[in-house]
C-alpha positions in Angstrom: 34.1 -38.1 -4.0 38.2 -38.6 -3.5 38.1 -38.0 -7.6 36.1 -34.8 -7.6 38.2 -33.5 -4.7 41.4 -33.9 -6.4 39.9 -32.2 -9.6 38.4 -29.3 -7.8 42.1 -29.1 -6.1 43.9 -29.4 -9.3 41.8 -26.4 -10.6 42.4 -24.4 -7.3 46.1 -24.8 -7.7 46.7 -23.8 -11.3 44.8 -20.4 -9.8 47.0 -20.5 -7.1 50.1 -20.8 -9.2 49.4 -18.0 -11.6 48.8 -15.8 -8.4 52.4 -17.0 -7.4 53.8 -16.0 -10.9 52.1 -12.5 -10.7 53.7 -12.1 -7.1 57.2 -12.8 -8.3 56.9 -10.6 -11.4 55.9 -7.7 -8.9 58.5 -8.5 -6.4 61.5 -8.5 -9.0 59.8 -6.0 -10.9 59.7 -7.9 -14.1 56.1 -6.7 -14.9 56.4 -8.3 -18.5 56.5 -11.6 -16.7 52.8 -11.3 -16.4 52.3 -12.4 -19.9 53.2 -15.7 -18.7 50.1 -16.2 -17.0 48.5 -19.1 -18.9 45.0 -19.5 -17.1 42.0 -18.5 -19.0 38.5 -18.1 -18.0 37.4 -20.6 -21.0 39.8 -23.2 -20.1 38.6 -23.0 -16.4 35.0 -23.0 -17.5 35.7 -26.2 -19.4 37.2 -28.2 -16.5 34.6 -26.9 -14.1 31.9 -28.1 -16.6 33.9 -31.7 -16.5 33.7 -31.7 -12.7 29.9 -30.5 -12.4 29.1 -33.4 -14.8 31.0 -35.7 -12.4 29.1 -34.4 -9.7 25.7 -34.7 -11.1 26.4 -38.2 -12.1 27.6 -39.3 -8.7 24.4 -37.5 -7.4 22.0 -39.6 -9.9 23.9 -43.0 -9.5 24.7 -43.0 -5.8 22.0 -41.0 -4.1 24.5 -39.5 -1.5 23.2 -38.3 1.9 24.5 -36.4 4.8 28.1 -35.1 4.6 28.5 -36.7 1.0 25.5 -34.8 -0.4 26.6 -31.5 1.5 29.9 -31.8 -0.1 28.6 -32.4 -3.5 26.4 -29.4 -3.3 29.3 -27.4 -2.1 31.4 -28.6 -4.8 28.9 -27.5 -7.3 29.3 -24.2 -6.2 33.0 -23.8 -5.6 33.8 -24.7 -9.2 31.9 -21.5 -10.2 33.8 -19.5 -7.6 37.2 -20.9 -9.1 36.1 -19.6 -12.6 35.5 -16.2 -11.2 38.7 -16.5 -9.3 41.1 -17.6 -12.3 39.1 -14.9 -14.5 40.1 -12.5 -11.9 43.6 -13.6 -11.7 43.8 -13.4 -15.4 42.1 -9.8 -15.8 44.6 -8.6 -13.0 47.7 -9.8 -14.6 46.5 -8.2 -18.1 45.4 -4.8 -16.8 48.4 -4.3 -14.5 50.9 -5.1 -17.0 48.9 -2.8 -19.7 48.6 0.1 -17.5 52.1 0.0 -15.6 54.5 2.4 -16.9 57.3 4.9 -15.6 55.1 7.8 -16.0 53.3 6.6 -12.9 54.8 6.4 -9.4 55.4 2.9 -9.7 57.3 2.7 -6.0 54.1 4.0 -4.4 51.7 1.4 -6.3 54.1 -1.8 -6.0 54.6 -0.7 -2.0 50.8 -1.5 -1.8 50.0 -4.0 -4.8 52.6 -6.6 -3.3 51.1 -7.2 0.4 47.5 -6.7 -1.6 48.5 -9.6 -3.9 50.4 -11.3 -1.0 47.1 -11.2 1.2 44.9 -12.2 -1.8 47.1 -15.5 -2.5 47.3 -16.4 1.2 43.5 -16.0 1.4 43.1 -18.8 -1.5 45.7 -21.1 -0.5 44.2 -21.4 3.0 41.1 -21.5 1.9 41.6 -24.6 -0.6 43.5 -26.2 2.2 40.1 -26.6 4.1 39.3 -29.4 0.9 41.7 -32.0 3.1 40.7 -31.0 6.4 38.4 -33.1 8.8 39.3 -31.6 12.3 36.1 -29.0 12.9 38.4 -26.8 15.2 41.1 -26.5 12.4 38.4 -25.7 9.7 37.2 -22.8 11.9 40.6 -21.6 12.2 41.4 -21.7 8.6 38.2 -20.1 8.0 38.7 -16.9 10.1 42.5 -16.7 8.8 40.8 -16.4 5.2 38.5 -13.6 6.9 41.5 -11.8 8.3 43.3 -11.9 4.9 40.3 -10.6 3.1 40.2 -7.6 5.7 43.3 -6.8 4.8 43.0 -6.8 1.0 40.1 -4.5 1.9 42.1 -2.0 3.8 45.1 -2.2 1.6 42.9 -1.2 -1.5 41.4 1.6 0.4 44.7 3.0 1.0 46.0 2.6 -2.5 42.7 4.0 -3.8 43.0 7.2 -1.6 46.8 7.6 -2.7 46.1 7.2 -6.5 43.2 9.6 -6.4 45.5 12.0 -5.0 48.2 11.4 -7.8 45.2 11.4 -10.4 44.4 15.3 -8.7 48.1 16.4 -9.3 48.2 14.9 -13.0 45.0 14.8 -14.7 46.9 13.6 -18.0 47.6 10.3 -16.1 43.9 9.7 -14.9 43.2 7.0 -17.3 46.3 5.3 -16.4 45.9 5.5 -12.9 42.4 4.6 -12.9 43.0 1.1 -15.2 45.9 0.4 -12.2 43.2 0.7 -10.0 40.7 -1.4 -12.0 43.6 -4.3 -11.9 44.2 -4.1 -8.3 40.2 -4.2 -7.7 40.5 -7.9 -9.1 42.9 -8.6 -6.2 40.3 -7.7 -3.8 37.8 -9.8 -5.7 40.1 -13.0 -5.3 40.2 -12.8 -1.4 36.1 -12.3 -1.5 36.1 -15.5 -3.6 38.2 -17.2 -1.2 35.9 -16.4 1.7 32.9 -17.8 -0.3 35.3 -21.1 -1.1 36.1 -21.2 2.7 32.5 -20.8 3.6 31.3 -23.4 1.3 33.8 -26.0 2.5 33.0 -25.3 5.9 29.4 -26.2 5.2 30.4 -29.2 3.6 32.8 -30.6 6.3 30.8 -29.5 9.5 27.1 -28.5 8.3 25.3 -25.4 8.7 23.8 -22.7 6.3 25.1 -22.7 2.9 26.6 -19.7 1.8 24.5 -17.4 -0.6 26.5 -15.3 -3.7 
């Protein structure tokens, strides 16, 4: 069980570190640094499959019950969530770098994109920190913190979407670039959604209840 937890935490940490690179690139306006994101869906899927095989072998060999069984079932779903989260992080970096240019209102974009990325990152960091948490009260507090950050990403995305649509109406020639930018920022909102799913699964693993449906 400890080996499985450690492997999941390593994968989650890789995704978190990729988002931290993205945040640094946006803060410093070194958008070209987004090319340094090495995480790929293929690599994550390979690692996810290795963890899933380890989980299945554990189920077959040890027939775990109660909390151990809950954790293994949750971990099987979490690996898939992490693959999707990593894919969104990579897509964000790729799409943002490609669509970003001085022709756009970059000041407004960064004004919203940076806090949006911060909230998405914090939601993921908080959710994976539940892996090592054993106190039910602390688990509940962290889960609600993830919900709050995910709500922030929704609000921030709606605000930047509204502003970008207004800019498009004023300059139709840049509509494709702005829509591509929105597509990139949408990935951050999805990362926060995945963080909520991970937090729910870890809450289920540690304290029981209903498993999340996704």
